N, C-alpha and C positions, 0 to 999 in steps of 0.2 A: 486528956483535956483537963483543964483546971476548973471546970464548972462555970466559967464566965461565958456570957453570951457573946456571939460574934458581932462586931460592929461593922455593919455594911455601910459603905459610903454612898448610900442611896437615900432618896427622898421618900421614905416609908411613912405610913401613917403611924400615929402613936400605938394603935392596936397591933399593927403589923410588926413594929419594932419590939413591942412587949412580948408578942407570941413567939416570934422566930419563924423560920421557914417551914419546918415540919408541922408544928401545931397549926400554922396558917393553912397549910395544905389540908390537914385533917378537917379543920372547921369549914373551909369553903369549898373543897372539892369532894372529899369523902362523904360529906353530908348529903350529896346527891345520890350516892350509891343505892339507897333503898328504892329510888325510882326505877332503877334498872331491872329489879326483880330477878327472876330465874331465867337467865339468857339461854339455858340449855333446854327449856321447855319448848315443845313443838309449836305452841301458839304464841311464842315470845315476840315481842315488840309492843310494849304497852303504848297506848296513845299518848301518854304523858311525855314520852321521849321525842315526839314529833318536833317539839320546839327546838331541839338540839340538832335536828337533821341538817339544816343549812347553815349552821353556826361554826365558825372557826374556833379553835381552842383558845386563842387569844381573846376573842369576843366573849366566850364562855367565862373566862377568868375575869374579864372586866365586869360582866354582869353579876358575877358572884361577889364583887366588891373589891377585888384586888386593885391596888394602885398601879400605874404604869411601871414604876420602879420595882414593885414586888413581882410583877410579871417578868421583868428583865432578870431578876435574881432567880426566879423559878426556872427560867429557860436555860440557865447555865448548865444544867445536867442533860439528861436524855430527852427532855421535852424539846430541846432545840432541834431534834431530829424529826419532829412530827411533820414539818414541812407543810402545814396547813394554815399559815397565816399567823403563827406565833410571833413573828417579827412585827414589832409595832413602830 
């Protein structure tokens, strides 16, 4: 790689374009990881996760602030296999 950012032919927000896909994922998805807690604990499933229970991944991404085109770009990889409404 030559260090240049990839130009996606998508209608991304200025912030999405500035960040790029990996940092966007980190900022908007991995920021929720602390809510998950210790999923190996016997008493796991914090009440804070209830809000995600009936939510598709696409809806989660929209609520995290992703634009429709950013969601389209993110689903180009393995996320396209989730099969839970990622298609918008």
